GUFI-333717 format. One line per 8 residues: for each residue x, y, z of C-alpha. Coordinates in steps of 0.05 Angstrom, whole numbers. Example, Ala and Ser with C-alpha at 12.3 -4.5 7.8 and 13.67 -1.06 7.14 Angstrom:
! GUFI-333717
246:-90:156 ~ 273:-21:143 $
***
This chain:
! GUFI-333717
2893:2404:2434 ~ 2851:2343:2422 ~ 2846:2319:2352 ~ 2790:2361:2313 ~ 2770:2335:2237 ~ 2734:2387:2203 ~ 2666:2376:2166 ~ 2650:2453:2136 $
2678:2523:2135 ~ 2619:2558:2167 ~ 2659:2629:2161 ~ 2715:2664:2146 ~ 2724:2740:2163 ~ 2784:2780:2185 ~ 2773:2764:2257 ~ 2776:2686:2248 $
2761:2613:2213 ~ 2709:2585:2247 ~ 2701:2524:2229 ~ 2648:2449:2238 ~ 2667:2379:2254 ~ 2683:2336:2309 ~ 2732:2306:2353 ~ 2775:2243:2329 $
2754:2199:2402 ~ 2685:2221:2384 ~ 2650:2230:2306 ~ 2588:2230:2333 ~ 2582:2289:2377 ~ 2591:2366:2330 ~ 2644:2418:2362 ~ 2651:2487:2334 $
2747:2503:2314 ~ 2751:2569:2331 ~ 2823:2580:2287 ~ 2835:2660:2317 ~ 2913:2652:2275 ~ 2879:2642:2208 ~ 2863:2725:2219 ~ 2909:2778:2172 $
2970:2781:2212 ~ 2939:2866:2220 ~ 2880:2849:2245 ~ 2896:2791:2294 ~ 2918:2834:2362 ~ 2846:2859:2360 ~ 2809:2785:2327 ~ 2840:2750:2393 $
2811:2811:2442 ~ 2746:2789:2408 ~ 2771:2708:2424 ~ 2797:2728:2485 ~ 2729:2751:2509 ~ 2702:2703:2481 ~ 2738:2651:2513 ~ 2721:2689:2592 $
2642:2684:2570 ~ 2647:2608:2556 ~ 2683:2596:2625 ~ 2644:2639:2670 ~ 2575:2601:2640 ~ 2596:2522:2650 ~ 2541:2479:2657 ~ 2487:2532:2638 $
2441:2509:2599 ~ 2426:2538:2525 ~ 2488:2570:2515 ~ 2557:2534:2483 ~ 2609:2496:2522 ~ 2689:2510:2516 ~ 2719:2455:2514 ~ 2799:2476:2509 $
2844:2541:2486 ~ 2895:2543:2444 ~ 2967:2583:2422 ~ 2903:2580:2351 ~ 2856:2596:2368 ~ 2791:2557:2415 ~ 2748:2493:2413 ~ 2672:2496:2443 $
2607:2451:2441 ~ 2559:2458:2379 ~ 2489:2488:2394 ~ 2435:2459:2355 ~ 2383:2502:2344 ~ 2352:2545:2286 ~ 2370:2626:2281 ~ 2310:2677:2309 $
2297:2704:2232 ~ 2283:2629:2206 ~ 2240:2612:2268 ~ 2208:2658:2272 ~ 2171:2647:2353 ~ 2106:2674:2367 ~ 2095:2614:2422 ~ 2096:2661:2500 $
2136:2596:2530 ~ 2203:2612:2484 ~ 2207:2698:2510 ~ 2195:2669:2571 ~ 2257:2609:2572 ~ 2301:2674:2534 ~ 2301:2715:2595 ~ 2312:2665:2649 $
2379:2665:2610 ~ 2395:2741:2607 ~ 2373:2729:2684 ~ 2418:2661:2695 ~ 2475:2717:2646 ~ 2463:2775:2706 ~ 2485:2724:2765 ~ 2538:2704:2727 $
2554:2772:2723 ~ 2562:2766:2642 ~ 2519:2810:2600 ~ 2528:2795:2529 ~ 2522:2866:2486 ~ 2506:2827:2404 ~ 2426:2799:2420 ~ 2411:2854:2382 $
2429:2821:2320 ~ 2368:2751:2313 ~ 2429:2710:2292 ~ 2461:2706:2365 ~ 2392:2683:2387 ~ 2367:2598:2365 ~ 2316:2558:2378 ~ 2323:2491:2404 $
2301:2422:2362 ~ 2263:2419:2448 ~ 2231:2491:2431 ~ 2287:2530:2485 ~ 2325:2585:2474 ~ 2394:2585:2467 ~ 2453:2643:2454 ~ 2509:2641:2407 $
2578:2688:2385 ~ 2607:2714:2453 ~ 2658:2747:2428 ~ 2626:2811:2447 ~ 2615:2794:2520 ~ 2640:2829:2587 ~ 2649:2786:2649 ~ 2646:2848:2691 $
2684:2846:2770 ~ 2627:2890:2807 ~ 2549:2899:2798 ~ 2560:2967:2778 ~ 2516:3026:2734 ~ 2555:2999:2683 ~ 2536:2924:2687 ~ 2460:2947:2701 $
2463:2985:2642 ~ 2488:2926:2597 ~ 2441:2877:2617 ~ 2376:2927:2614 ~ 2404:2922:2544 ~ 2408:2857:2525 ~ 2341:2852:2561 ~ 2323:2908:2525 $
2354:2877:2454 ~ 2304:2804:2475 ~ 2247:2858:2479 ~ 2264:2882:2401 ~ 2268:2814:2383 ~ 2191:2796:2419 ~ 2163:2863:2369 ~ 2207:2836:2309 $
2170:2758:2305 ~ 2113:2767:2361 ~ 2092:2834:2365 ~ 2024:2804:2391 ~ 2058:2787:2457 ~ 2093:2861:2471 ~ 2054:2893:2544 ~ 2044:2971:2542 $
2112:2962:2591 ~ 2151:2918:2531 ~ 2138:2980:2482 ~ 2166:3039:2532 ~ 2206:3001:2558 ~ 2235:2981:2491 ~ 2232:3064:2476 ~ 2273:3075:2523 $
2359:3065:2518 ~ 2403:3062:2573 ~ 2453:3130:2582 ~ 2516:3084:2551 ~ 2469:3054:2491 ~ 2459:3123:2467 ~ 2528:3149:2475 ~ 2545:3095:2432 $
2492:3111:2386 ~ 2523:3174:2376 ~ 2598:3169:2376 ~ 2639:3100:2389 ~ 2577:3069:2329 ~ 2608:3106:2293 ~ 2675:3097:2295 ~ 2650:3028:2290 $
2629:3036:2224 ~ 2671:3065:2199 ~ 2731:3022:2225 ~ 2686:2957:2202 ~ 2664:2973:2140 ~ 2709:3023:2118 ~ 2781:2990:2145 ~ 2768:2921:2156 $
2716:2922:2081 ~ 2677:2883:2132 ~ 2598:2898:2163 ~ 2557:2858:2201 ~ 2489:2852:2190 ~ 2467:2916:2249 ~ 2427:2971:2205 ~ 2426:2936:2144 $
2364:2954:2127 ~ 2381:3036:2122 ~ 2389:3027:2040 ~ 2327:2994:2029 ~ 2291:3044:2075 ~ 2323:3095:2025 ~ 2322:3066:1959 ~ 2279:2996:1959 $
2215:3036:1937 ~ 2249:3080:1854 ~ 2279:3013:1860 ~ 2222:2958:1861 ~ 2186:3010:1820 ~ 2228:3007:1767 ~ 2227:2945:1760 ~ 2152:2928:1759 $
2148:2971:1700 ~ 2186:2916:1654 ~ 2137:2877:1619 ~ 2179:2812:1634 ~ 2178:2823:1717 ~ 2128:2795:1757 ~ 2154:2811:1832 ~ 2207:2832:1866 $
2233:2818:1934 ~ 2293:2866:1948 ~ 2342:2845:2003 ~ 2397:2883:2045 ~ 2485:2848:2033 ~ 2556:2855:2065 ~ 2583:2888:2009 ~ 2654:2901:2014 $
2672:2985:2026 ~ 2613:3001:2006 ~ 2572:2968:2080 ~ 2510:2946:2048 ~ 2493:2929:1981 ~ 2425:2911:1947 ~ 2412:2850:1921 ~ 2350:2849:1872 $
2313:2779:1870 ~ 2265:2781:1799 ~ 2215:2733:1800 ~ 2208:2734:1715 ~ 2226:2711:1644 ~ 2290:2735:1624 ~ 2351:2765:1638 ~ 2343:2841:1681 $
2392:2896:1680 ~ 2398:2915:1743 ~ 2366:2986:1766 ~ 2395:3047:1788 ~ 2427:3033:1868 ~ 2417:2950:1858 ~ 2484:2921:1870 ~ 2464:2847:1847 $
2402:2826:1813 ~ 2380:2748:1797 ~ 2318:2723:1758 ~ 2282:2679:1785 ~ 2229:2628:1762 ~ 2186:2635:1822 ~ 2196:2664:1896 ~ 2186:2629:1942 $
2130:2650:1992 ~ 2091:2627:2062 ~ 2021:2604:2063 ~ 1989:2677:2062 ~ 2033:2703:1998 ~ 2083:2722:2026 ~ 2148:2724:1998 ~ 2204:2692:2037 $
2251:2753:2043 ~ 2284:2710:2102 ~ 2312:2648:2063 ~ 2318:2707:2009 ~ 2369:2740:2055 ~ 2409:2676:2069 ~ 2414:2668:1993 ~ 2432:2747:1986 $
2496:2731:2041 ~ 2516:2669:2028 ~ 2492:2622:2073 ~ 2481:2555:2063 ~ 2497:2528:2127 ~ 2423:2563:2162 ~ 2394:2552:2091 ~ 2400:2474:2096 $
2365:2477:2171 ~ 2304:2512:2142 ~ 2287:2457:2073 ~ 2295:2406:2133 ~ 2233:2370:2131 ~ 2204:2406:2071 ~ 2238:2373:1995 ~ 2185:2413:1960 $
2213:2482:1995 ~ 2276:2454:1979 ~ 2265:2446:1910 ~ 2237:2505:1898 ~ 2301:2537:1931 ~ 2348:2496:1900 ~ 2351:2541:1827 ~ 2357:2609:1866 $
2417:2578:1912 ~ 2447:2559:1860 ~ 2442:2623:1812 ~ 2458:2664:1861 ~ 2506:2708:1847 ~ 2549:2728:1915 ~ 2594:2678:1944 ~ 2626:2708:1998 $
2611:2719:2071 ~ 2625:2781:2097 ~ 2679:2803:2061 ~ 2727:2777:2001 ~ 2798:2750:2022 ~ 2847:2724:2012 ~ 2838:2663:2043 ~ 2776:2655:2006 $
2803:2660:1936 ~ 2854:2604:1961 ~ 2796:2555:1973 ~ 2771:2581:1908 $
***
């Protein structure tokens, strides 16, 4: 493989280590290296299965704007281009042009017999600096040999998940037809939610001690009101913001950010409690839970992007970041323990 120099480790989990860096022959161009052999021996067969799906998908997408380009592969993993952009949950696009461009990408996937299969996660969608749509993370993608019923169903789900993002970040753009489609899951999706999804959660959260971003709001829906009420009853607490974060074995934890003046004991149900002088807010006064979510998940790279061009926000968030209580990315591993 071409000589690669690491600038930062973006993520470690049981399936790979993802590094951002550059090629020795081109230091000005950032690239991504996914090292599959950094995974534990017991998860490596599945790790390679995921990597090979990504490699096959990137080859099928060669030349398509808005997707990463595969540079090369070797016995340890793969190299691909870095995609510059802001994750959807930070960009929060309201311009219909972004959603039209995202639809263009999905039509291009369809023409190449490819389905992404993981577009319910907003972090797999990006807004580029020029406002275009980009898609990353093709580890679960499928390249279909023919356009049968399964391909059509999976392509439909990709499109339905784009509508899900539109509903979350630009609800004013939802048409009656879009709302009907969003409610109508395909048959494979209904089967997956009732069978395979439960097995997936059992394996990833119970065996691998790993959790993805789907379904992370469930605990807050069930327990959030009681936690918030208990905290706001304390005289030193001015406001409370709850966000979910991946918690080994338990699946999803609840991270409570308290705007207050002194240390606070965790109430029943909260896994981590951090007291801050000020919570970050938007111009309308609503709490920037998107930024607090990144702090809770220890996503420092994405936080740096969020602060670009806003020194006041960066100064407000610095003590929040410095006081964070979760220093892991999805799970605690022996590799992370060695790095620390």
